[in-house]
N, CA, C, O and the ligand as a Tripos MOL2 file, in Angstrom:
@<TRIPOS>MOLECULE
protein
  273   271    69     0     0
PROTEIN
NO_CHARGES

@<TRIPOS>ATOM
      1 N          33.0330   -3.4390    4.7830 N.3       1 MET1
      2 CA         33.1520   -4.3320    5.9530 C.3       1 MET1
      3 C          31.9690   -4.1260    6.9070 C.2       1 MET1
      4 O          31.7100   -3.0020    7.3360 O.2       1 MET1
      5 N          31.2690   -5.1760    7.2300 N.am      2 PRO2
      6 CA         30.1670   -5.0400    8.1950 C.3       2 PRO2
      7 C          30.7040   -4.8370    9.6030 C.2       2 PRO2
      8 O          31.8130   -5.2750    9.9080 O.2       2 PRO2
      9 N          29.9370   -4.1830   10.4610 N.am      3 PRO3
     10 CA         30.3790   -3.9950   11.8460 C.3       3 PRO3
     11 C          30.6290   -5.3410   12.5270 C.2       3 PRO3
     12 O          29.8840   -6.2980   12.3150 O.2       3 PRO3
     13 N          31.6750   -5.4080   13.3390 N.am      4 ALA4
     14 CA         32.1030   -6.6740   13.9150 C.3       4 ALA4
     15 C          31.1160   -7.2140   14.9430 C.2       4 ALA4
     16 O          31.0430   -8.4220   15.1660 O.2       4 ALA4
     17 N          30.3560   -6.3180   15.5670 N.am      5 ASN5
     18 CA         29.4480   -6.7800   16.6270 C.3       5 ASN5
     19 C          28.1110   -7.2660   16.0730 C.2       5 ASN5
     20 O          27.1940   -7.5840   16.8300 O.2       5 ASN5
     21 N          28.0120   -7.3190   14.7770 N.am      6 LYS6
     22 CA         26.7380   -7.7280   14.1980 C.3       6 LYS6
     23 C          26.8290   -9.1340   13.6410 C.2       6 LYS6
     24 O          27.6480   -9.4140   12.7670 O.2       6 LYS6
     25 N          25.9940  -10.0080   14.1460 N.am      7 LYS7
     26 CA         25.9610  -11.3670   13.6470 C.3       7 LYS7
     27 C          25.0020  -11.4640   12.4770 C.2       7 LYS7
     28 O          23.9560  -10.8140   12.4630 O.2       7 LYS7
     29 N          25.3520  -12.2570   11.5230 N.am      8 LYS8
     30 CA         24.4350  -12.4740   10.4250 C.3       8 LYS8
     31 C          23.3180  -13.3990   10.8980 C.2       8 LYS8
     32 O          23.5650  -14.5410   11.2860 O.2       8 LYS8
     33 N          22.1250  -12.9080   10.8630 N.am      9 GLN9
     34 CA         21.0220  -13.6880   11.4190 C.3       9 GLN9
     35 C          19.8490  -13.7890   10.4470 C.2       9 GLN9
     36 O          18.6970  -13.9280   10.8590 O.2       9 GLN9
     37 N          20.1430  -13.7190    9.2000 N.am     10 GLY10
     38 CA         19.0760  -13.8720    8.2310 C.3      10 GLY10
     39 C          18.4080  -12.5710    7.8800 C.2      10 GLY10
     40 O          18.8240  -11.5010    8.3240 O.2      10 GLY10
     41 N          17.3760  -12.6680    7.0850 N.am     11 LYS11
     42 CA         16.6810  -11.4850    6.6170 C.3      11 LYS11
     43 C          15.2640  -11.4440    7.1660 C.2      11 LYS11
     44 O          14.6880  -12.4510    7.5770 O.2      11 LYS11
     45 N          14.7370  -10.2350    7.1520 N.am     12 VAL12
     46 CA         13.3970  -10.0260    7.6810 C.3      12 VAL12
     47 C          12.5690   -9.2730    6.6410 C.2      12 VAL12
     48 O          13.0550   -8.3560    5.9780 O.2      12 VAL12
     49 N          11.3270   -9.6770    6.5190 N.am     13 CYS13
     50 CA         10.4110   -8.9980    5.5980 C.3      13 CYS13
     51 C          10.0880   -7.6030    6.1270 C.2      13 CYS13
     52 O           9.7070   -7.4450    7.2870 O.2      13 CYS13
     53 N          10.2420   -6.5940    5.2730 N.am     14 ARG14
     54 CA          9.9600   -5.2310    5.7090 C.3      14 ARG14
     55 C           8.4590   -4.9910    5.8600 C.2      14 ARG14
     56 O           8.0470   -4.0620    6.5550 O.2      14 ARG14
     57 N           7.6570   -5.8040    5.2290 N.am     15 ASP15
     58 CA          6.2120   -5.5920    5.2740 C.3      15 ASP15
     59 C           5.5730   -6.1950    6.5210 C.2      15 ASP15
     60 O           4.7820   -5.5340    7.1940 O.2      15 ASP15
     61 N           5.9150   -7.4600    6.8380 N.am     16 CYS16
     62 CA          5.2570   -8.1150    7.9730 C.3      16 CYS16
     63 C           6.2260   -8.4710    9.0920 C.2      16 CYS16
     64 O           5.8050   -9.0280   10.1060 O.2      16 CYS16
     65 N           7.5250   -8.1600    8.9350 N.am     17 HIS17
     66 CA          8.5440   -8.3940    9.9570 C.3      17 HIS17
     67 C           8.8580   -9.8650   10.1820 C.2      17 HIS17
     68 O           9.4950  -10.2120   11.1770 O.2      17 HIS17
     69 N           8.4310  -10.7190    9.2970 N.am     18 ARG18
     70 CA          8.7100  -12.1300    9.4650 C.3      18 ARG18
     71 C          10.1600  -12.4620    9.0940 C.2      18 ARG18
     72 O          10.6990  -11.9380    8.1200 O.2      18 ARG18
     73 N          10.7820  -13.3490    9.8950 N.am     19 VAL19
     74 CA         12.1380  -13.7900    9.5800 C.3      19 VAL19
     75 C          12.0650  -14.7810    8.4230 C.2      19 VAL19
     76 O          11.3550  -15.7850    8.4910 O.2      19 VAL19
     77 N          12.8030  -14.4850    7.3740 N.am     20 VAL20
     78 CA         12.7060  -15.2240    6.1170 C.3      20 VAL20
     79 C          13.9640  -16.0470    5.9010 C.2      20 VAL20
     80 O          15.0700  -15.5530    6.1230 O.2      20 VAL20
     81 N          13.8170  -17.2770    5.4760 N.am     21 ASP21
     82 CA         14.9690  -18.1300    5.2070 C.3      21 ASP21
     83 C          15.4730  -17.9520    3.7770 C.2      21 ASP21
     84 O          16.6830  -17.9390    3.5470 O.2      21 ASP21
     85 N          14.5850  -17.8170    2.8390 N.am     22 GLY22
     86 CA         14.9820  -17.7220    1.4340 C.3      22 GLY22
     87 C          15.1350  -16.2900    0.9700 C.2      22 GLY22
     88 O          15.6000  -15.4260    1.7140 O.2      22 GLY22
     89 N          14.7440  -16.0510   -0.2540 N.am     23 GLU23
     90 CA         14.9130  -14.7220   -0.8520 C.3      23 GLU23
     91 C          13.6090  -13.9380   -0.9130 C.2      23 GLU23
     92 O          13.5980  -12.7780   -1.3240 O.2      23 GLU23
     93 N          12.5110  -14.5690   -0.5050 N.am     24 SER24
     94 CA         11.2500  -13.8440   -0.4790 C.3      24 SER24
     95 C          10.3970  -14.2930    0.7060 C.2      24 SER24
     96 O          10.5600  -15.3990    1.2230 O.2      24 SER24
     97 N           9.4850  -13.4160    1.1250 N.am     25 CYS25
     98 CA          8.6450  -13.6860    2.2820 C.3      25 CYS25
     99 C           7.5500  -14.6870    1.9340 C.2      25 CYS25
    100 O           6.8650  -14.5450    0.9210 O.2      25 CYS25
    101 N           7.3910  -15.7120    2.7910 N.am     26 VAL26
    102 CA          6.3840  -16.7330    2.5100 C.3      26 VAL26
    103 C           4.9720  -16.2020    2.7440 C.2      26 VAL26
    104 O           4.0020  -16.7560    2.2270 O.2      26 VAL26
    105 N           4.8610  -15.1400    3.5160 N.am     27 VAL27
    106 CA          3.5400  -14.5760    3.8200 C.3      27 VAL27
    107 C           3.1170  -13.5880    2.7350 C.2      27 VAL27
    108 O           2.0240  -13.6980    2.1780 O.2      27 VAL27
    109 N           3.9880  -12.6230    2.4390 N.am     28 CYS28
    110 CA          3.6370  -11.5580    1.4960 C.3      28 CYS28
    111 C           4.0450  -11.8790    0.0600 C.2      28 CYS28
    112 O           3.4980  -11.3210   -0.8900 O.2      28 CYS28
    113 N           5.0150  -12.7880   -0.0860 N.am     29 GLY29
    114 CA          5.5280  -13.0810   -1.4050 C.3      29 GLY29
    115 C           6.4420  -11.9870   -1.9370 C.2      29 GLY29
    116 O           6.8290  -12.0050   -3.1060 O.2      29 GLY29
    117 N           6.7870  -11.0300   -1.0700 N.am     30 THR30
    118 CA          7.6290   -9.9270   -1.4930 C.3      30 THR30
    119 C           9.1050  -10.2570   -1.2710 C.2      30 THR30
    120 O           9.4470  -11.0800   -0.4220 O.2      30 THR30
    121 N           9.9610   -9.6130   -2.0340 N.am     31 SER31
    122 CA         11.3940   -9.7640   -1.7810 C.3      31 SER31
    123 C          11.9430   -8.4850   -1.1600 C.2      31 SER31
    124 O          13.1370   -8.1990   -1.2490 O.2      31 SER31
    125 N          11.0700   -7.7330   -0.5400 N.am     32 ASN32
    126 CA         11.4340   -6.5050    0.1660 C.3      32 ASN32
    127 C          11.9610   -6.8650    1.5520 C.2      32 ASN32
    128 O          11.2540   -6.7280    2.5500 O.2      32 ASN32
    129 N          13.2260   -7.3310    1.6020 N.am     33 LEU33
    130 CA         13.7960   -7.8470    2.8360 C.3      33 LEU33
    131 C          14.8630   -6.9300    3.3890 C.2      33 LEU33
    132 O          15.4770   -6.1500    2.6620 O.2      33 LEU33
    133 N          15.0750   -7.0380    4.7050 N.am     34 SER34
    134 CA         16.1100   -6.2520    5.3560 C.3      34 SER34
    135 C          17.0010   -7.1460    6.1950 C.2      34 SER34
    136 O          16.5250   -8.0670    6.8590 O.2      34 SER34
    137 N          18.2980   -6.8700    6.1630 N.am     35 GLU35
    138 CA         19.2270   -7.6100    7.0290 C.3      35 GLU35
    139 C          19.5170   -6.8280    8.2970 C.2      35 GLU35
    140 O          20.2360   -7.2930    9.1810 O.2      35 GLU35
    141 N          18.9480   -5.6370    8.3700 N.am     36 ASP36
    142 CA         19.2140   -4.7600    9.5070 C.3      36 ASP36
    143 C          17.9970   -4.7310   10.4290 C.2      36 ASP36
    144 O          17.1070   -3.8910   10.2920 O.2      36 ASP36
    145 N          17.9850   -5.6720   11.3670 N.am     37 TRP37
    146 CA         16.8290   -5.7580   12.2540 C.3      37 TRP37
    147 C          17.2780   -6.1790   13.6440 C.2      37 TRP37
    148 O          18.4030   -6.6420   13.8340 O.2      37 TRP37
    149 N          16.3780   -6.0100   14.6200 N.am     38 SER38
    150 CA         16.7090   -6.4020   15.9870 C.3      38 SER38
    151 C          15.4420   -6.8370   16.7060 C.2      38 SER38
    152 O          14.3330   -6.5200   16.2770 O.2      38 SER38
    153 N          15.6150   -7.5610   17.7960 N.am     39 GLY39
    154 CA         14.4940   -7.9910   18.6110 C.3      39 GLY39
    155 C          13.8350   -9.2390   18.0680 C.2      39 GLY39
    156 O          12.9070   -9.1640   17.2630 O.2      39 GLY39
    157 N          14.3140  -10.3770   18.5080 N.am     40 TYR40
    158 CA         13.7910  -11.6510   18.0360 C.3      40 TYR40
    159 C          12.4730  -11.9640   18.7380 C.2      40 TYR40
    160 O          12.3630  -11.8450   19.9580 O.2      40 TYR40
    161 N          11.4910  -12.3590   17.9610 N.am     41 LEU41
    162 CA         10.1550  -12.5800   18.5120 C.3      41 LEU41
    163 C           9.5870  -13.8620   17.9230 C.2      41 LEU41
    164 O           9.5470  -14.0290   16.7040 O.2      41 LEU41
    165 N           9.1420  -14.7800   18.8040 N.am     42 VAL42
    166 CA          8.5260  -16.0070   18.3060 C.3      42 VAL42
    167 C           7.0360  -15.9750   18.6460 C.2      42 VAL42
    168 O           6.6530  -15.9150   19.8150 O.2      42 VAL42
    169 N           6.2210  -16.0150   17.6230 N.am     43 ILE43
    170 CA          4.7750  -16.0270   17.8120 C.3      43 ILE43
    171 C           4.2740  -17.4480   17.6110 C.2      43 ILE43
    172 O           4.4120  -18.0260   16.5330 O.2      43 ILE43
    173 N           3.6890  -18.0000   18.6720 N.am     44 ILE44
    174 CA          3.1760  -19.3640   18.5830 C.3      44 ILE44
    175 C           1.6610  -19.3430   18.3550 C.2      44 ILE44
    176 O           1.1260  -20.1200   17.5650 O.2      44 ILE44
    177 N           0.9920  -18.4440   19.0580 N.am     45 ASP45
    178 CA         -0.4620  -18.3660   18.9890 C.3      45 ASP45
    179 C          -0.8980  -16.9160   18.7550 C.2      45 ASP45
    180 O          -1.1890  -16.1900   19.7060 O.2      45 ASP45
    181 N          -0.9420  -16.4970   17.4810 N.am     46 PRO46
    182 CA         -1.2220  -15.0910   17.1620 C.3      46 PRO46
    183 C          -2.5840  -14.6130   17.6710 C.2      46 PRO46
    184 O          -2.7550  -13.4360   17.9890 O.2      46 PRO46
    185 N          -3.5470  -15.5300   17.7460 N.am     47 GLU47
    186 CA         -4.8960  -15.1680   18.1820 C.3      47 GLU47
    187 C          -4.9130  -14.6770   19.6230 C.2      47 GLU47
    188 O          -5.7340  -13.8390   19.9970 O.2      47 GLU47
    189 N          -3.9960  -15.2110   20.4260 N.am     48 ASN48
    190 CA         -3.9870  -14.8720   21.8440 C.3      48 ASN48
    191 C          -2.7430  -14.0970   22.2520 C.2      48 ASN48
    192 O          -2.3860  -14.0680   23.4300 O.2      48 ASN48
    193 N          -2.1000  -13.4860   21.3100 N.am     49 SER49
    194 CA         -0.8910  -12.7290   21.6050 C.3      49 SER49
    195 C          -1.1300  -11.2370   21.3790 C.2      49 SER49
    196 O          -1.4930  -10.8130   20.2820 O.2      49 SER49
    197 N          -0.9200  -10.4480   22.4380 N.am     50 GLU50
    198 CA         -1.0870   -8.9990   22.3250 C.3      50 GLU50
    199 C          -0.0640   -8.4040   21.3530 C.2      50 GLU50
    200 O          -0.3730   -7.5000   20.5760 O.2      50 GLU50
    201 N           1.1610   -8.9350   21.4200 N.am     51 VAL51
    202 CA          2.2150   -8.4360   20.5370 C.3      51 VAL51
    203 C           1.8550   -8.6970   19.0810 C.2      51 VAL51
    204 O           2.0170   -7.8360   18.2160 O.2      51 VAL51
    205 N           1.3610   -9.9090   18.8350 N.am     52 ALA52
    206 CA          0.9820  -10.2700   17.4710 C.3      52 ALA52
    207 C          -0.1210   -9.3530   16.9560 C.2      52 ALA52
    208 O          -0.0910   -8.9260   15.8010 O.2      52 ALA52
    209 N          -1.0980   -9.0510   17.8140 N.am     53 LYS53
    210 CA         -2.1950   -8.1770   17.4100 C.3      53 LYS53
    211 C          -1.6820   -6.7820   17.0950 C.2      53 LYS53
    212 O          -2.0760   -6.1660   16.1050 O.2      53 LYS53
    213 N          -0.7780   -6.2860   17.9720 N.am     54 ARG54
    214 CA         -0.2520   -4.9400   17.7860 C.3      54 ARG54
    215 C           0.5430   -4.8410   16.4900 C.2      54 ARG54
    216 O           0.5320   -3.8110   15.8160 O.2      54 ARG54
    217 N           1.2360   -5.9360   16.1520 N.am     55 MET55
    218 CA          2.0710   -5.9130   14.9480 C.3      55 MET55
    219 C           1.3350   -6.4460   13.7320 C.2      55 MET55
    220 O           1.8990   -6.5450   12.6420 O.2      55 MET55
    221 N           0.0570   -6.7900   13.9310 N.am     56 ASN56
    222 CA         -0.7650   -7.2720   12.8330 C.3      56 ASN56
    223 C          -0.2590   -8.5990   12.2600 C.2      56 ASN56
    224 O          -0.2760   -8.8200   11.0490 O.2      56 ASN56
    225 N           0.1920   -9.4770   13.1680 N.am     57 ILE57
    226 CA          0.7010  -10.7840   12.7660 C.3      57 ILE57
    227 C          -0.4170  -11.8130   12.8640 C.2      57 ILE57
    228 O          -1.0810  -11.9230   13.8950 O.2      57 ILE57
    229 N          -0.6190  -12.5600   11.7940 N.am     58 LYS58
    230 CA         -1.7210  -13.5090   11.7780 C.3      58 LYS58
    231 C          -1.2610  -14.9630   11.6790 C.2      58 LYS58
    232 O          -2.0580  -15.8870   11.8430 O.2      58 LYS58
    233 N           0.0200  -15.1540   11.4130 N.am     59 LEU59
    234 CA          0.5470  -16.5040   11.2900 C.3      59 LEU59
    235 C           1.6280  -16.7440   12.3300 C.2      59 LEU59
    236 O           2.4250  -15.8490   12.6130 O.2      59 LEU59
    237 N           1.6650  -17.9670   12.9130 N.am     60 PRO60
    238 CA          2.7470  -18.2860   13.8370 C.3      60 PRO60
    239 C           4.0810  -18.2860   13.1160 C.2      60 PRO60
    240 O           4.1510  -18.5710   11.9200 O.2      60 PRO60
    241 N           5.1300  -17.9700   13.8420 N.am     61 GLY61
    242 CA          6.4530  -17.9790   13.2230 C.3      61 GLY61
    243 C           7.4160  -17.0790   13.9580 C.2      61 GLY61
    244 O           7.1390  -16.6210   15.0670 O.2      61 GLY61
    245 N           8.5590  -16.8260   13.3270 N.am     62 ARG62
    246 CA          9.5980  -15.9840   13.9150 C.3      62 ARG62
    247 C           9.5400  -14.6020   13.2870 C.2      62 ARG62
    248 O           9.4410  -14.4550   12.0690 O.2      62 ARG62
    249 N           9.6040  -13.5990   14.1420 N.am     63 TYR63
    250 CA          9.5020  -12.2260   13.6630 C.3      63 TYR63
    251 C          10.5510  -11.3400   14.3230 C.2      63 TYR63
    252 O          11.1500  -11.7070   15.3340 O.2      63 TYR63
    253 N          10.7580  -10.1840   13.7380 N.am     64 ALA64
    254 CA         11.6540   -9.1840   14.3180 C.3      64 ALA64
    255 C          10.8300   -8.0300   14.8500 C.2      64 ALA64
    256 O           9.8400   -7.6210   14.2430 O.2      64 ALA64
    257 N          11.2570   -7.5050   16.0030 N.am     65 LEU65
    258 CA         10.5470   -6.3680   16.5890 C.3      65 LEU65
    259 C          10.7960   -5.0960   15.8090 C.2      65 LEU65
    260 O           9.8790   -4.3270   15.5220 O.2      65 LEU65
    261 N          12.0660   -4.8900   15.4720 N.am     66 LYS66
    262 CA         12.4110   -3.6580   14.7580 C.3      66 LYS66
    263 C          13.1180   -3.9800   13.4580 C.2      66 LYS66
    264 O          14.0630   -4.7680   13.4280 O.2      66 LYS66
    265 N          12.6580   -3.3720   12.4000 N.am     67 VAL67
    266 CA         13.3050   -3.5080   11.1010 C.3      67 VAL67
    267 C          13.6590   -2.1260   10.5800 C.2      67 VAL67
    268 O          12.8180   -1.2270   10.5410 O.2      67 VAL67
    269 N          14.8990   -1.9710   10.1850 N.am     68 ARG68
    270 CA         15.3120   -0.6620    9.6720 C.3      68 ARG68
    271 C          15.2960   -0.6580    8.1540 C.2      68 ARG68
    272 O          15.6130    0.3570    7.5350 O.2      68 ARG68
    273 ZN          6.1360  -10.4890    4.7290 Zn       69 ZN69
@<TRIPOS>BOND
     1     1     2 1
     2     2     3 1
     3     3     4 2
     4     3     5 am
     5     5     6 1
     6     6     7 1
     7     7     8 2
     8     7     9 am
     9     9    10 1
    10    10    11 1
    11    11    12 2
    12    11    13 am
    13    13    14 1
    14    14    15 1
    15    15    16 2
    16    15    17 am
    17    17    18 1
    18    18    19 1
    19    19    20 2
    20    19    21 am
    21    21    22 1
    22    22    23 1
    23    23    24 2
    24    23    25 am
    25    25    26 1
    26    26    27 1
    27    27    28 2
    28    27    29 am
    29    29    30 1
    30    30    31 1
    31    31    32 2
    32    31    33 am
    33    33    34 1
    34    34    35 1
    35    35    36 2
    36    35    37 am
    37    37    38 1
    38    38    39 1
    39    39    40 2
    40    39    41 am
    41    41    42 1
    42    42    43 1
    43    43    44 2
    44    43    45 am
    45    45    46 1
    46    46    47 1
    47    47    48 2
    48    47    49 am
    49    49    50 1
    50    50    51 1
    51    51    52 2
    52    51    53 am
    53    53    54 1
    54    54    55 1
    55    55    56 2
    56    55    57 am
    57    57    58 1
    58    58    59 1
    59    59    60 2
    60    59    61 am
    61    61    62 1
    62    62    63 1
    63    63    64 2
    64    63    65 am
    65    65    66 1
    66    66    67 1
    67    67    68 2
    68    67    69 am
    69    69    70 1
    70    70    71 1
    71    71    72 2
    72    71    73 am
    73    73    74 1
    74    74    75 1
    75    75    76 2
    76    75    77 am
    77    77    78 1
    78    78    79 1
    79    79    80 2
    80    79    81 am
    81    81    82 1
    82    82    83 1
    83    83    84 2
    84    83    85 am
    85    85    86 1
    86    86    87 1
    87    87    88 2
    88    87    89 am
    89    89    90 1
    90    90    91 1
    91    91    92 2
    92    91    93 am
    93    93    94 1
    94    94    95 1
    95    95    96 2
    96    95    97 am
    97    97    98 1
    98    98    99 1
    99    99   100 2
   100    99   101 am
   101   101   102 1
   102   102   103 1
   103   103   104 2
   104   103   105 am
   105   105   106 1
   106   106   107 1
   107   107   108 2
   108   107   109 am
   109   109   110 1
   110   110   111 1
   111   111   112 2
   112   111   113 am
   113   113   114 1
   114   114   115 1
   115   115   116 2
   116   115   117 am
   117   117   118 1
   118   118   119 1
   119   119   120 2
   120   119   121 am
   121   121   122 1
   122   122   123 1
   123   123   124 2
   124   123   125 am
   125   125   126 1
   126   126   127 1
   127   127   128 2
   128   127   129 am
   129   129   130 1
   130   130   131 1
   131   131   132 2
   132   131   133 am
   133   133   134 1
   134   134   135 1
   135   135   136 2
   136   135   137 am
   137   137   138 1
   138   138   139 1
   139   139   140 2
   140   139   141 am
   141   141   142 1
   142   142   143 1
   143   143   144 2
   144   143   145 am
   145   145   146 1
   146   146   147 1
   147   147   148 2
   148   147   149 am
   149   149   150 1
   150   150   151 1
   151   151   152 2
   152   151   153 am
   153   153   154 1
   154   154   155 1
   155   155   156 2
   156   155   157 am
   157   157   158 1
   158   158   159 1
   159   159   160 2
   160   159   161 am
   161   161   162 1
   162   162   163 1
   163   163   164 2
   164   163   165 am
   165   165   166 1
   166   166   167 1
   167   167   168 2
   168   167   169 am
   169   169   170 1
   170   170   171 1
   171   171   172 2
   172   171   173 am
   173   173   174 1
   174   174   175 1
   175   175   176 2
   176   175   177 am
   177   177   178 1
   178   178   179 1
   179   179   180 2
   180   179   181 am
   181   181   182 1
   182   182   183 1
   183   183   184 2
   184   183   185 am
   185   185   186 1
   186   186   187 1
   187   187   188 2
   188   187   189 am
   189   189   190 1
   190   190   191 1
   191   191   192 2
   192   191   193 am
   193   193   194 1
   194   194   195 1
   195   195   196 2
   196   195   197 am
   197   197   198 1
   198   198   199 1
   199   199   200 2
   200   199   201 am
   201   201   202 1
   202   202   203 1
   203   203   204 2
   204   203   205 am
   205   205   206 1
   206   206   207 1
   207   207   208 2
   208   207   209 am
   209   209   210 1
   210   210   211 1
   211   211   212 2
   212   211   213 am
   213   213   214 1
   214   214   215 1
   215   215   216 2
   216   215   217 am
   217   217   218 1
   218   218   219 1
   219   219   220 2
   220   219   221 am
   221   221   222 1
   222   222   223 1
   223   223   224 2
   224   223   225 am
   225   225   226 1
   226   226   227 1
   227   227   228 2
   228   227   229 am
   229   229   230 1
   230   230   231 1
   231   231   232 2
   232   231   233 am
   233   233   234 1
   234   234   235 1
   235   235   236 2
   236   235   237 am
   237   237   238 1
   238   238   239 1
   239   239   240 2
   240   239   241 am
   241   241   242 1
   242   242   243 1
   243   243   244 2
   244   243   245 am
   245   245   246 1
   246   246   247 1
   247   247   248 2
   248   247   249 am
   249   249   250 1
   250   250   251 1
   251   251   252 2
   252   251   253 am
   253   253   254 1
   254   254   255 1
   255   255   256 2
   256   255   257 am
   257   257   258 1
   258   258   259 1
   259   259   260 2
   260   259   261 am
   261   261   262 1
   262   262   263 1
   263   263   264 2
   264   263   265 am
   265   265   266 1
   266   266   267 1
   267   267   268 2
   268   267   269 am
   269   269   270 1
   270   270   271 1
   271   271   272 2
@<TRIPOS>SUBSTRUCTURE
     1 MET1         2 RESIDUE 1 A MET
     2 PRO2         6 RESIDUE 1 A PRO
     3 PRO3        10 RESIDUE 1 A PRO
     4 ALA4        14 RESIDUE 1 A ALA
     5 ASN5        18 RESIDUE 1 A ASN
     6 LYS6        22 RESIDUE 1 A LYS
     7 LYS7        26 RESIDUE 1 A LYS
     8 LYS8        30 RESIDUE 1 A LYS
     9 GLN9        34 RESIDUE 1 A GLN
    10 GLY10       38 RESIDUE 1 A GLY
    11 LYS11       42 RESIDUE 1 A LYS
    12 VAL12       46 RESIDUE 1 A VAL
    13 CYS13       50 RESIDUE 1 A CYS
    14 ARG14       54 RESIDUE 1 A ARG
    15 ASP15       58 RESIDUE 1 A ASP
    16 CYS16       62 RESIDUE 1 A CYS
    17 HIS17       66 RESIDUE 1 A HIS
    18 ARG18       70 RESIDUE 1 A ARG
    19 VAL19       74 RESIDUE 1 A VAL
    20 VAL20       78 RESIDUE 1 A VAL
    21 ASP21       82 RESIDUE 1 A ASP
    22 GLY22       86 RESIDUE 1 A GLY
    23 GLU23       90 RESIDUE 1 A GLU
    24 SER24       94 RESIDUE 1 A SER
    25 CYS25       98 RESIDUE 1 A CYS
    26 VAL26      102 RESIDUE 1 A VAL
    27 VAL27      106 RESIDUE 1 A VAL
    28 CYS28      110 RESIDUE 1 A CYS
    29 GLY29      114 RESIDUE 1 A GLY
    30 THR30      118 RESIDUE 1 A THR
    31 SER31      122 RESIDUE 1 A SER
    32 ASN32      126 RESIDUE 1 A ASN
    33 LEU33      130 RESIDUE 1 A LEU
    34 SER34      134 RESIDUE 1 A SER
    35 GLU35      138 RESIDUE 1 A GLU
    36 ASP36      142 RESIDUE 1 A ASP
    37 TRP37      146 RESIDUE 1 A TRP
    38 SER38      150 RESIDUE 1 A SER
    39 GLY39      154 RESIDUE 1 A GLY
    40 TYR40      158 RESIDUE 1 A TYR
    41 LEU41      162 RESIDUE 1 A LEU
    42 VAL42      166 RESIDUE 1 A VAL
    43 ILE43      170 RESIDUE 1 A ILE
    44 ILE44      174 RESIDUE 1 A ILE
    45 ASP45      178 RESIDUE 1 A ASP
    46 PRO46      182 RESIDUE 1 A PRO
    47 GLU47      186 RESIDUE 1 A GLU
    48 ASN48      190 RESIDUE 1 A ASN
    49 SER49      194 RESIDUE 1 A SER
    50 GLU50      198 RESIDUE 1 A GLU
    51 VAL51      202 RESIDUE 1 A VAL
    52 ALA52      206 RESIDUE 1 A ALA
    53 LYS53      210 RESIDUE 1 A LYS
    54 ARG54      214 RESIDUE 1 A ARG
    55 MET55      218 RESIDUE 1 A MET
    56 ASN56      222 RESIDUE 1 A ASN
    57 ILE57      226 RESIDUE 1 A ILE
    58 LYS58      230 RESIDUE 1 A LYS
    59 LEU59      234 RESIDUE 1 A LEU
    60 PRO60      238 RESIDUE 1 A PRO
    61 GLY61      242 RESIDUE 1 A GLY
    62 ARG62      246 RESIDUE 1 A ARG
    63 TYR63      250 RESIDUE 1 A TYR
    64 ALA64      254 RESIDUE 1 A ALA
    65 LEU65      258 RESIDUE 1 A LEU
    66 LYS66      262 RESIDUE 1 A LYS
    67 VAL67      266 RESIDUE 1 A VAL
    68 ARG68      270 RESIDUE 1 A ARG
    69 ZN69       273 GROUP 0 **** ****
């Protein structure tokens, strides 16, 4: 039984932290995904985003801050 306070919110790529809709990451092509993540992050302009630079994000999209 999953914890009751946890909403199912999709999977996140463990390599680039991108929120993935399918079964593999569109950026890395990996299926190394995690359902245990927190901190929703939307990157619109990676070139001008300090967070994106720190996390090594090069494509706009939805990401997770923390992936376990
Ligand atoms: Zn990825």
